[in-house]
N, C-alpha and C positions, 0 to 999 in steps of 0.2 A: 298494752300490758305485756310484760316480759314473759317468756315461756316458762311454764311450770307443768310437770307431769310426773306420774309415778315412776319410780326407778325400774328400769327394765334390765334384769340381770344379764341378758345377752349382749348388752352394750358396754359392760364393764371394761372390756379391753380397749374401748375407744376413748376412755376418759383421759384427758390431758391435764386437767386441773381439778382437784377435789378439795374443797374447802368447807367441810361441815362446821357449823350447821347452816351455812349460807348458800353456797352454789356449787354446782358441778358443771364443768365445761368439757364438751366432747370434741373429738378430732375434727368433726365437720363444722365446728363453730357454734353448735347449739348450746345455749346456756339453760341449764335446769336449776331453777330456784327451789331450794329445799324448804323454805319457810318465807313468811312475809308476803305471800302473793294473794292472800285472801282479801276480799273487798266487801264493803257494805254500803248501802245507799244512804244519802243524806236525808235530812228531814227533821221532824220534831221528835226529840227523845222524851217520852213521858216520865222517865225516872228522874231526869235532871231539869226538865222544862227548858232545854237548850235546843235552839233551832240551828240547822246547818244547811249549807248548799255548796255546790262546786262551781268554780269559775276557771276559765282558761285565761292564762296570762300572756304567754308567747306562743302563738299558733305554730310558728315554724319549728320550734324545739319541743313543743308539748309541755312546757313548764306550766303548771296549774296549781290550784290550791283548793282546800276545803275551808270555808268560812264558818265559824261558830259564834253565836251570840245568844244572850238570854232571850227567851221567847217574847217577853214583855219588857220594853224599855220606855220609860216615860218620855213623852214628846219633848224634844229639845235637849235631852240628857246625853252627854258625851261620856263614853267609857274608855278606860285605858286600852290601848291597842297592843296586842301581843303578836309578834311575828315568830312563829314556831317552826323549827326545823327538826324533822324526825331523825331517829337513828337507824341503825341497820348496817353498820360497817361500810357504808357507801355502796352496798351490794343489793340490799333487799328493802322491802316495806314501802309504805306510802301513807299519806294522810287518810286514805280510805281503808286502810287495814283496820279491822274491827278493834284491835287492841288500842291503836292510836286514836281512833274515833271515840271510843268510850272514855279514855283517859282525858282527851281534850274536852269532852262534854263535862266531865267532873271538875276540871280546872276552871272552866268558864262559869259553871254554877257556883263554885266556891268564891271565885275572885270577882265576878261580875265584870267581865272584860269582853271585848271583841277579839277573837283569836283567829288569825289567818295561818292555817297549817299548810306550809308550803312544800311542794314536791320538787324534785330535781332528777335529772337523768343519772342512771346508776352505772357503775363499773360491773363487769369488764367491758361492756359494749361502749361505755363512755368513761375512760379512765380520768382520774383527777388531773387537772383541776376543774373539769367540767361541772361537777356538783357545786363548786364555789361560784363559778361564773353564772350558772343558772340561778342560784340563790341571790346573787347580786342583781340580776335582771328582775327577780321577783321583788326585791327590796325597792328598786327604782319604781316599779309598778305601784307599790303601795304609796310611795312618796308622791306619785302623780295625783293623788287625791287630796293633797293639801290645797289651800286657797290659791296657790301659785300654779297648780297643775291642771291637767285636762282629764283626769281620771273620771270614770263614769259609774263605778260600783256603788250603788245606793247605801249598802250597809256601812261602807267606809265613810262616805260623804255625810250620812245622817247621824251615825252613832259613834264614830271613832274620834278620840281626842289625840290630835297629832302633837300635842305638847306633853303627852305621857305615853311614849312608845317604848316597848321592851323587845329586845331580841332575846330569844330563848330557844333551847334545844336540849336534847338528851343524846349522849354518846357521840356519834359522828355529827349529829345536828348541833351539839354544843360547840364543837370545833368550828362548824360553819358560822354559828352566831358570833363567836369570838373573832374570826377572820373578818367578817363583815363589819363588826364594830370598829376594828382597827382601820379598815379601809375607808369607812365613812368619815374619818378624821379629815381627809383631804377632799371631801366632796360636799357640796352644798345640797343637802337632802331636803331642806325646808321642813323638817320635823325634828322635835326634840327627843333625844334618847334619854329616857328617865333611868333605865337600868338594863342589865344583862343577867340572864339566868342560865347557868351551866349545870346540867344535871348529869352526873356520872360522865364527865367529859372524856372523849376519846383523845387524850393526850398520851404521848409515848416518848421514847428516847433510846438511844443506842446503849447508854450505860445503865444497867439495872439499878433500881432503888427499891427500898422497902421490901414488900412481899415478892417482888419480881426476882429477887436474888435467890430465894428458896423455891418459889413456884415456877420451876423451869419449864414445866409442861405448858402452862397457860402463857408464859412468856414467849415460848416458841410459837404458839398458835397466833398470838397477836403480831409477832414479827412477820409471820407468813402472810397474814391477812393484809397488813399494810403494804408489803412488797408487791402484792398482787394488784391492789387498787391504785397504787401510785408509783409509776416507773421513774424513780428519782435516784440520782447518784448520791444523794445525801442520806438515803435510808431512813432510819427512825429519827434522825435529827433534821429531817426536812421541816421547816417552819410551819408547814401545813398541819403537822401532827405534834410538833414539839415547840410550843410558843416561847420556850426559854432557851432554845438552841442559839448558837452563834449565828448571827445574821437575821434572826427573827426580829420583827418590828418591836420597838420598845413598848412595854406595858403602859408607859406614860401616855401613849397615843390613844388609849381607850376613850371613846367619845361618849361617856355616860357618867352619871353622878354616883351610881352604886352598882355593885356586882354581888350576886349570890351564887356560891358554889355548893352543890349538894353531892355528897359522896356516900357510898355504902360500904359497910364494914368488910363484907366478903368479896367485894369487887377487886379484881386484879388491877384495875385502873385507879383504885382509890388513892394510892400514894401520889400519883401524878396530879390528881385534883387538889389534894392538900398542898402539894408543893407549889402549884400555881397560885392558890390562895395566899400562902405565906409569902411568895415572891411578890405578889401584887401589893400586899400590906407593906412590904419593905421598899417598894419602888417609889418613884417620884409622882406617880398618879395621885391626884388629890381627892379621889372619891372615897366612898365607904364600902368595905368588903365584908361579907358575911359568909359563914360556913355552916352547913347542916351536915352532920355526920350521923347517918342512920345505922343503928346497931342491928346485927342479925340478918341483914339483907344483902342481896347480890345485885348485879348490874341491872339497871332499869326495872327493878321490881315493881315500880308504880305503874308501868305499862302493862306488865303481864298479870298483875294482881291489884287493880286499882281500888278494890273494895276492902283490902286488908287495913288493919289499924295504922300501920306505919305509912301506907300510901295516903290515907285520909289525913294524917298529921302532916305529911309532906305538902299536900295540896293546901292545907291551912297555912303552912309556912310560906308557900309561894304567894298565896293571896295576900298575906300580911305584908310581904316584901313589896308587892306591886301597889298596894293601896296606902302604905305609909309614905307620907311626904317628908322629904329631907328639908 
């Protein structure tokens, strides 16, 4: 677990990087995480009747996951498999963060899926593209449970339908999901990607659009956060954060039949998500794209307030997207 401790005012002069609300880095190399460090145990959630457990995926790097599934699954029934990548600006949080744990349980209860909430190493200790590489390793681990693989996790072997696999994520995790879906085009994963879900995707760019033009304060914050986690000479037009930048892989290469993009009205990232959706619709990609535009909400509201009416409606929309057959 990354370091987290209360702020000591005597150490203020030692701060070399201060990125609220995420992290503070001191001259001696210590990283203080200001949020997203809380953890909760897996198990049966009596409110949703969802069962969870933790698994190690890559011992050498610590890449791991929390698995969620309905407590009762009829014998022989296979459920859609969701590989979910959490957000946190590549700096904080994990699948065992109580906010993510609770929202994952709610999604599983609504959609009746097997959900693998994947963790990855964080910046600044592990700058990008480490998070993408870790997530790719986790994707390959999941694929090892198909009939052609040697995976041994019983929840995946017994309950997951590898012909209905979804890559999903929020914020930074949505960007990871997108990159992995593109990358899988050239790999034989032995599983069928039914769709991709991007919730408040962390997409950005050098040239301001939409609310970024007038919201200069939040624009500057996101600029600063990205420069900190990704030491790239391309800046905000690095394809890892701008899927529409020059040199980014073509959207035609998305290896799935449908895509759902969810944005929130008050989110500074909203216009980037809408632009991605519109660009996807105009591209040579042959799938079906859907957009959910939630009014009156800000970034990842469904994580912080999963019981609100808009979050409940969002979970229902996600469930419908995953269970509707094209």
